[in-house]
Structures are given as C-alpha cells and as structure tokens.
C-alpha positions, 0 to 999 in steps of 0.5 A: 568405130569410126572409118580412118583413112590413109592416103600416100601422095602420088610420086614421080616413077618412070614404069608408069611413063608412056615407055613404060605403060607401053612395057607393062602392057606387053610384057606380064611379069612386073619384075622383067618388064621393068628390067626391059624399061631400064635396059632400053632407057639406056640403049635409048639414051646411049642412041641419042648420044650417038646420033648427037655424033653422027649429026654433028659430023654432017652439021658441022661444015654448015655451022662454021659456013654460018657466019651469023650461028643460025644453024648453031642455034637450030642445031642446039635447039634440037638436041634439047627438043630430043632431050626433053622428048626423051624425058617426057617419054621415058621418065615422066610418069607418076605412080598412082596416090595410095589410098587405105579406108580402114572400116569396122570390118575391112580395109579399103585397099586402091591404087590407081586402078588395083583395087583390094578389099580385105576383110579383118578376118582374112588377117592372120598375121601382122608384122613391120618388115624392113625394105630389104626383106621385101627385095629379098624375099616377098617380092619374089612371089606372084602371090605377094601384092605390094601397095607403095609409092616410096619404099621406106625402111620399114614396110607393113606386111599383112599375111592372109590365106591368099598370100602376103599383102605389103603396105608402105606407109609412114611408121605413123600410119603403120601404128594407126593401122595396127591400132585399128585392127587389134581394136575391132578384132577385139570387139567383133570377135573373141579371135586373138590376132598375133600383131608384132610391130 
C-alpha cells in the first residue's frame, strides 16, 4: 500500500496569540486556560474603552485649544495604535497545520509540536461523530487527544486502548482514512475491525 497524506491548513486562533500562549504555559488545563483567555480579552477590551474615556477627559481641553487639529490627530492615532496592539497581542495567532500520513502499518499525526504515532493494530473502533457530541462528551476527558483546526459538522473518532483520538478532517479525507485503515487491516491481519461511517 502506498503512503497517503492528509493536510489541514493553519487557522487563525486566539489561543495561539501571544497572550494565549502565556496563559496556556501557566495553566495546565487547556479548557481552563481557554476560559481565562476569553475573560482576559473581555477585561482588556473593557479596560481599553474606559482608558479612552479617561484619557479624553484630560486631552479634550488641549484638542479644543489646538486650532491646527494636530492634538486630535495624535489622540486618534494613539487610539488606533492601542487597538492594533490589543489585536496583535490577544487575537493574532495561528493554530498550526494538521498533517496526517497514512502508512501501511500506522498513522503519523502531527500538529505543531504535538506528534502521535498510532499503529493500525491499536485502533479498536472508528466512527464519525458530530461536533456537538465531541463538545458534550469527548472534550471533557483528559485522555481524549484532539487534532483539528476547524470543527466541522463531523469529526473522525478513533477509539484506542489509551483513549479516544479525534481528527478534524473533511468528510472526503475521513473516507480516505477509513478506506486506508480497512484495506491495511484486511491485508495485514485476519482481525476484523468494526468501522462505522
């Protein structure tokens, strides 16, 4: 069997911004870190708007006294600069590209620094699940390993002895993965795998 390659491009994700990375390094639980990031971004946005109002109270007399309008331009540029700084620090980040290589005996899954080598013999069961099912059930457990960039309507669940693995690939790529796993299972062993599509 020839190796096949599935790739999902990187995607804009605030969890990978400068602020998101700092929070994820200091908080071990990824779901807790995501909640802290959302709360921090909300507080920063509110704080920035309040700071603009306070600054206007001090700047207003100078803007009204300046007939050339230079002070107003500087204040406006400072506001724009503050928004750009907030965006680049708290929002601008990219979740790394997801790459899956299907070899005759195993799957190589790579996303940024996260890598997983999964032998075909380790896969007990596989099926397509909904994104809602993932959020309501599988996402809650620390043993779940999830690899995705965009949560599509259907995700691929690989059940293993070490816990579930979730792959966020297109339905076409899911079909390719399932077909490859089926053919390698039938060619390599007499073990029957239950695949539910």
